[in-house]
N, C-alpha and C positions, 0 to 999 in steps of 0.2 A: 229632149231633158236625160241628161245623162246622171246615174243613179251614184250616190255615194255611200258609205258606209263607212259611220261616222267620220274621221280627218283623212279617211285615204280614197281620195281623188284616183278616176284614173290616169290624170296628168303625175299624181304625185307616186303612183305604183307605177308607171313608167319611168320616174329618174329614181327609184330605188334600185329597179329590176337594171338599168344601165351603171349604177353604181356598184351594184353587184356582180355584173361583169367585169369592170373593171378591175374590183380587188380580187375575185376568186378568178377570174377566165372562166370561158365556156366549158374546160373539161371540167372540173369542179363543181359546179352547179347541180349538174343531176345526181351527183354524190350528195351532195347538201340539201338537197329535195326530199331524194330517201331517209336521211338522217333523219329530217323535220317530222314527215310525215311518220316515221316510225314511232319517234315521239309522242306526237300527238295520240297516236292508237295507242301506246303505252299506256298513257293520260287515263286518256279514256275509262280504258279497261280496269283502271287501279281507281277511278272514283265510281266505278257502278255499283253501286249497294244490291248487293247478292239479296235474291229472295228469301226468307225463311223459309228450312224444309219441313217439311210436316211431319207434326211431331205425332210420333204412333205410341199408343198408351196399351198396356202388357197388362192386363189381370189375373194376379198371380192368388192363388188359393191358397188357405191359411189352413194347418194340419193341425 
């Protein structure tokens, strides 16, 4: 049995890959993959919640 992820079956993924090859050609696909990966990486880093830094208290003597 084949695993499907949402609506993307292996047959659908193959058809999309063939269409991408026809439109962009085999020379441009690696560049498109790199750009897509970079965009996903930047999106993940932008949406990460930064952990709040530890707040240090300073005791001040009143004179």
